[in-house]
C-alpha atoms as one frame of an Amber mdcrd trajectory, in Angstrom:
protein
   8.348  -8.543   0.022  12.054  -8.348  -0.217  13.920 -10.725  -2.618  16.178
 -13.213  -0.822  18.869 -12.478  -3.476  18.653  -8.737  -2.569  19.248  -9.614
   1.097  22.109 -11.952   0.289  23.871  -9.655  -2.257  23.242  -6.388  -0.498
  23.248  -7.498   3.119  24.859  -4.354   4.573  22.535  -2.025   2.670  19.450
  -3.922   3.698  20.606  -4.097   7.324  21.235  -0.354   7.396  17.840   0.312
   5.893  16.043  -1.815   8.433  17.832  -0.183  11.279  16.676   3.105   9.874
  13.143   1.714  10.374  14.081   0.821  13.953  13.269  -2.888  13.297  14.080
  -4.889  16.406  16.509  -7.746  15.905  17.200  -6.928  12.284  20.449  -8.850
  12.294  18.886 -12.066  13.640  15.905 -11.825  11.230  18.158 -11.501   8.197
  20.377 -14.273   9.456  17.351 -16.526   9.771  16.301 -15.666   6.222  19.661
 -16.618   4.871  19.679 -19.731   6.980  16.314 -20.893   5.742  17.241 -20.068
   2.130  20.395 -22.197   2.407  18.384 -25.032   3.995  15.935 -24.711   1.089
  18.790 -24.941  -1.422  20.336 -27.915   0.397  17.036 -29.767   0.490  16.442
 -29.106  -3.205  19.925 -30.361  -4.076  19.390 -33.540  -2.128  16.070 -34.075
  -3.848  17.605 -33.489  -7.301  20.450 -35.814  -6.517  17.999 -38.645  -5.563
  15.843 -37.918  -8.589  18.921 -38.266 -10.798  19.757 -41.566  -9.152  16.144
 -42.732  -9.554  16.215 -41.865 -13.281  19.491 -43.798 -13.757  18.097 -46.795
 -11.999  14.989 -46.715 -14.166  17.170 -46.861 -17.292  19.283 -49.673 -15.712
  16.110 -51.657 -14.924  15.050 -51.336 -18.559  18.374 -52.760 -19.818  18.359
 -55.570 -17.319  14.842 -56.641 -18.274  15.872 -56.751 -21.985  18.728 -59.053
 -20.869  16.358 -61.191 -18.848  18.163 -60.527 -15.547  14.963 -60.479 -13.450
  16.631 -61.250 -10.150  18.859 -58.259 -10.381  15.829 -56.165 -11.385  14.053
 -57.076  -8.120  17.043 -56.087  -6.052  17.309 -52.705  -7.727  13.534 -52.049
  -7.404  13.980 -52.170  -3.652  16.347 -49.182  -3.899  13.819 -47.414  -6.141
  11.142 -47.718  -3.434  13.553 -46.442  -0.884  14.478 -43.364  -3.045  10.784
 -42.532  -3.571  10.193 -42.399   0.092  13.275 -40.238   0.610  12.127 -37.841
  -2.157   8.666 -37.574  -0.645  10.164 -36.694   2.758  12.469 -34.101   1.173
   9.620 -32.554  -0.795   7.584 -32.237   2.344  10.507 -30.685   4.141  11.163
 -28.337   1.218   7.479 -27.106   1.281   7.705 -26.498   5.010  10.942 -24.582
   4.708   9.609 -22.503   1.864   6.467 -21.655   3.756   8.522 -20.617   6.814
  10.734 -18.454   4.657   7.768 -16.813   2.936   6.034 -16.082   6.310   9.275
 -14.610   7.690   9.757 -12.389   4.581   6.226 -11.136   5.078   7.251  -9.694
   8.419  10.158  -7.678   7.010   9.266  -4.063   5.838  10.664  -2.496   2.741
  14.105  -1.025   2.706  14.014   2.816   2.832  15.431   4.879   0.020  18.841
   6.480   0.796  17.147   9.921   1.196  14.819   8.752   3.921  15.986  10.380
   7.251  16.566   8.481  10.469  13.870   8.926  13.110  11.388   7.293  15.310
   8.184   9.269  14.933   6.371  12.051  13.043   8.415  14.567  15.028  11.428
  13.493  12.960   9.987  13.970   9.519  11.649  16.522   7.217   9.728  19.535
   5.956  10.448  19.687   2.193   8.455  22.824   1.382   5.570  24.963   2.537
   3.140  26.832   0.303   0.311  29.289   0.732  -0.763  31.833   3.336  -2.099
  30.843   6.730  -5.500  32.548   6.960  -6.397  34.950   9.664  -9.954  34.085
  10.949 -12.529  36.457  12.455 -13.308  36.652  16.138 -15.212  33.682  17.355
 -13.768  31.191  14.910 -15.148  27.660  15.226 -13.624  24.228  14.563 -15.266
  22.224  11.894 -17.102  19.950  14.383 -19.003  22.937  15.679 -19.527  24.458
  12.234 -21.085  21.300  10.777 -23.497  21.118  13.694 -24.445  24.771  13.368
 -25.008  24.491   9.633 -26.576  20.981   9.843 -24.474  19.557   7.000 -22.797
  16.553   8.661 -24.422  14.565  11.463 -22.228  12.417  13.628 -25.067  11.514
  16.145 -27.173  10.148  13.308 -24.219   8.068  12.146 -23.829   6.650  15.677
 -27.578   5.718  15.604 -27.271   3.974  12.247 -23.846   2.380  12.558 -21.568
   3.633  15.308 -18.926   6.244  16.005 -16.808   7.322  13.078 -19.521   6.845
  10.413 -20.958  10.365   9.776 -24.055  11.177   7.724 -23.582  13.940   5.175
 -26.724  16.063   4.489 -27.783  18.813   2.149 -24.830  20.972   1.142 -22.573
  18.708   3.137 -23.388  15.820   0.801 -23.059  18.058  -2.227 -19.690  19.215
  -1.117 -18.558  15.585  -0.890 -19.800  14.812  -4.390 -18.300  17.995  -5.779
 -14.804  17.125  -4.384 -14.930  13.613  -5.750 -15.945  14.740  -9.172 -13.372
  17.517  -9.161 -10.566  15.144  -8.164 -11.571  12.577 -10.777 -11.882  15.179
 -13.574  -8.450  16.621 -12.719  -6.937  13.080 -12.797  -8.406  12.440 -16.272
  -6.957  15.758 -17.538  -3.568  14.538 -16.216  -3.764  11.365 -18.257  -5.081
   8.902 -15.672  -7.542   6.076 -16.554 -10.482   5.913 -14.248 -11.134   2.581
 -12.476 -14.197   1.687 -10.420 -13.000  -1.368  -8.380 -14.733  -3.627  -5.816
 -14.596  -2.450  -2.287 -14.268  -5.925  -0.918 -11.033  -7.835  -1.600  -9.855
 -11.377  -0.944  -6.878 -12.478   1.158  -4.528 -12.779  -1.882  -5.199  -9.178
  -2.679  -4.424  -8.088   0.861  -1.125  -9.952   0.788  -0.335  -8.584  -2.652
  -0.183  -4.964  -1.552   1.045  -5.633   1.973  -1.982  -4.842   4.059  -1.820
  -8.485   5.193  -0.515  -9.601   7.542   0.753  -6.196   8.729  -2.546  -4.309
   8.943  -5.042  -7.148   9.500  -6.109  -5.780  12.832  -7.009  -2.415  11.263
  -9.189  -3.911   8.433 -12.898  -4.757   8.593 -13.397  -8.391   7.660 -16.445
 -10.166   6.303 -15.499 -13.378   8.192 -17.842 -15.836   6.550 -16.262 -15.357
   3.072 -12.827 -14.209   4.391 -13.202 -10.913   2.433 -11.916  -7.510   3.634
 -13.393  -4.017   3.246 -10.698  -1.939   1.513  -8.756   0.655   3.545  -7.820
   2.351   0.229  -8.373   1.929  -3.491  -4.683   1.128  -3.737  -5.496  -2.496
  -2.846  -7.977  -3.452  -5.621  -6.434  -1.227  -8.294  -2.853  -2.422  -7.830
  -4.072  -6.042  -7.664  -5.409  -5.671 -11.193  -1.839  -6.357 -12.168  -1.208
  -9.350  -9.850   0.405 -12.255 -11.805   0.774  -9.999 -14.808   3.635  -9.848
 -17.276   3.706  -6.419 -19.032   5.764  -5.124 -21.932   8.045  -2.109 -21.585
   5.802  -0.326 -24.069   2.882  -0.536 -21.533   4.642   1.977 -19.149   3.687
   4.256 -17.616   0.375   2.809 -16.354  -1.591   5.584 -14.490  -4.921   4.702
 -12.914  -7.261   6.672 -10.691 -10.230   5.462  -8.641 -12.748   6.752  -6.195
 -13.926   4.523  -3.395 -15.263   4.673   0.132 -12.512   3.401   2.490 -12.858
   1.580   5.796 -10.382   1.496   8.692 -10.941   0.300  12.186  -8.367   2.781
  13.638  -8.181   0.753  16.856  -6.796   2.706  19.775  -7.374   6.156  18.213
  -8.745   8.701  20.685  -8.211  12.281  21.889  -8.831  15.804  20.609  -6.551
  15.239  17.584  -9.025  12.649  16.138 -12.191  14.709  16.824 -14.832  15.300
  14.148 -13.608  14.612  10.605 -10.007  14.237  11.722 -10.274  10.453  12.098
 -13.112   8.324  10.638 -13.893   4.589  10.154 -15.528   5.238   6.784 -14.415
   8.032   4.459 -14.207   8.889   0.725 -10.914   9.070  -1.137  -9.618   9.350
  -4.688  -6.420   7.315  -5.244  -3.824   7.473  -7.956  -1.787   4.322  -8.777
   1.227   4.127 -11.064   2.896   0.996 -12.393   6.359   2.147 -13.541   9.635
   1.094 -15.193  12.161   0.838 -12.318  14.532   3.333 -13.952  12.006   6.139
 -13.799   9.876   5.359 -10.719  11.451   8.129  -8.629  10.758  10.680 -11.417
   7.153   9.345 -11.342   6.992   9.891  -7.562   8.069  13.539  -7.943   5.391
  14.012 -10.684   2.665  12.548  -8.396   3.782  14.784  -5.608   3.490  17.875
  -7.813   0.107  16.712  -9.134  -1.322  16.433  -5.552   0.136  19.798  -4.650
  -1.558  21.225  -7.635  -4.939  20.052  -6.358  -4.260  21.685  -2.982  -3.266
  24.975  -4.695  -6.492  24.936  -6.786  -8.468  24.507  -3.548  -6.629  27.520
  -2.116  -5.445  25.618   0.867  -2.057  26.337   2.614  -0.009  23.122   2.701
   3.353  21.625   3.358   5.206  18.543   2.103   7.055  16.196   4.458   9.528
  13.451   3.748   8.764  10.731   6.223  11.493   9.368   8.419  12.223   5.646
   8.748  10.190   5.285  11.893   7.035   6.920  10.448   6.912   5.252   7.035
   4.359   2.716   5.965   5.437  -0.939   6.028   5.729  -1.384   2.233   7.076
   2.048   1.268  10.605   2.917   0.202   9.990   6.663   0.205   6.850   8.599
   1.217   5.895  12.241   0.970   2.998  13.378   3.186   1.017  16.499   2.238
  -0.587  18.342   5.137  -3.021  21.271   5.047  -3.301  23.859   7.781  -6.392
  23.943   9.846  -6.768  27.546  10.959  -9.430  26.913  13.570  -7.622  23.913
  15.095  -4.255  25.734  14.485  -2.475  22.619  13.398  -1.432  20.654  10.298
  -3.700  17.818   9.027  -2.383  15.071   6.807  -4.517  14.769   3.586  -2.270
  12.726   1.264   0.534  10.206   1.307   2.390   9.583  -2.023   4.783   6.591
  -1.976   7.182   4.595  -4.082   7.232   0.962  -3.109   9.960   0.066  -5.662
   9.678  -3.706  -6.325   8.400  -4.636  -2.796   4.795  -4.938  -3.733   5.593
  -6.250  -7.250   7.498  -9.171  -5.719   4.398 -10.172  -3.735   2.101  -9.580
  -6.706   4.431 -11.263  -9.142   4.003  -8.193 -11.301   6.743  -8.289 -14.001
   7.536  -6.843 -17.400   9.618  -8.025 -20.348  12.706  -5.944 -21.037  14.368
  -5.393 -24.442  16.163  -8.769 -24.031  12.779 -10.527 -23.430  13.810 -11.299
 -19.867  11.320 -10.641 -17.091  11.919  -8.193 -14.290   9.864  -6.846 -11.401
   8.040  -3.520 -12.055   7.775  -0.717  -9.601   4.526   0.330  -7.974   3.515
   3.793  -6.623   0.331   5.260  -5.272  -0.973   8.339  -3.569  -4.098   9.980
  -2.135  -5.465  12.513  -4.513  -7.225  13.345  -2.266  -8.726  11.961   0.978
 -11.869  14.015   1.687 -12.474  14.339   5.442  -9.623  16.678   6.448  -9.936
  18.584   3.146 -13.568  19.283   4.027 -12.451  20.221   7.592  -9.889  22.663
   6.263 -12.239  24.232   3.700 -14.903  24.803   6.311 -12.570  26.192   8.901
 -10.309  28.323   6.728 -13.083  29.960   4.763 -15.468  30.821   7.535 -16.741
  34.444   7.422 -19.572  36.339   9.129 -21.687  35.750   5.971 -21.018  31.969
   5.829 -18.381  29.681   4.578 -16.939  30.702   1.255 -16.345  27.743  -1.213
 -13.165  27.460  -3.270 -13.672  29.037  -6.730 -12.744  25.775  -8.532 -15.611
  23.936  -6.820 -18.470  26.358  -7.557 -19.310  24.842 -10.986 -19.658  21.430
  -9.233 -21.568  22.747  -6.330 -24.030  25.187  -7.791 -23.479  27.558  -4.811
 -20.634  29.731  -3.638 -21.085  29.542   0.213 -22.642  27.531   2.949
C-alpha cells in the first residue's frame, strides 16, 4: 500500500509510475486520495479544537464550583453536552473517511522502479540475458504430457477422479522426482544462508491483505468460507506475514527465509494449448525465498536473489533466460520483477519457472513491518521474494529436454536425491 505522504510529496513520480502500469483514471484516483486525506485532516482538526474547548470548560466548571456559582455551572454544562455530541459525530465521520481512504489505497498498485519498461503485456518485457544451449531432440520427440502417460509417472485422469482438472497424481519415479527437486532446492537454500520455515498453508484475511493478495487476487484464491481462511497461492504469504506488526533492529538485516509448500490457485479463465499438462495447475509444489531488507540495499538483494535462482537452473542443466517485466505485466505489489524462463524443447517455447521481485515498502506498509534506525526512529523495511523454484514447468522441461531413445536422463545434481539416473 502506498503511503499518502509519498503520493502528496512525489505526486508526479507516482502518477508517471501508475501510467507505466496503464492504470485507468490514475489522475482522478490520486486526486481522490488527496481529497480524502485532506478531509481526514480537517475532521481531525475540528475534533481536536472541540476537545480543547471541552477541556477548558471542564477546568472552568471546577473553578466555578469552588466559588459556589452553581447557576453558571449549569449553563456551561449544556455546552459540554453539545460538544460531546459534536465530537462523537466527528469521530464517526473520521472513521468513515479513514476506511474509505484505506479501501481506495488498497486498489492502487505499487509504483514501478525507474528501470521498469513501459508496455502492456508479456510481449513488451525486456530480455536481460539468455544462458545455456537449446537441446536438439531425437526424431519423434514428445511433449511432457505424452511422456508422463507413456512412462506412467504422473496421472491427470486419476487426479480428475479424486479432485478435478489441474490436480495431478504423481506416481513412482514421478513422485520421487518431485521429492528430489524439493529437497535439492531446500538444501541449496540452506547452503546460501537461508533459514528454513515450514508455514501453515491456510492463512487468514489479515495475512492476505498484508502481502497484497487481497483484495486484488481474491477471485484466484481457494477459500474455506466457514472460517474465512484461504489456501495459499505461494509461501510468500505466510512467511512474509511472520513479520506483520513487527519492529526490527537494523542489526537483524538481512533476514533470509526459505519454505516449501504446496500452492493453490484457481486460475479462472485459463485454457488452451499453452496451459496443457504441467504448464498450468491448480495445485503445485514450490520452494519460495523471502528477504526482509534494509531499504538502502534491497536492490542489491534483488540482484543476489536473481543470481541464486539462475544458479539453480544452471545446476539443473536447463537453458534459461531472464526477463525484466514491463509495467503492464508486473504483479500488483511489485516495484521490479525478474522472470526466469526455461526453454521447453518439445513444446518449442519458453516457460516461466520463477519470478523474483522487490516490493520496496509497499507490502511493509500494509504489514506495519518496521525497523529502528541508528536514531531509534522507526522506518518501513523492504520486502522481496522469489520462486526457487516452482516445480511443474521445471519437471516438464527436464522430461522434454532430456528424452533419449534409452529413456529420460536425469540431471547429474539430482541423482544422489533420486537413486536413479534415468526414467
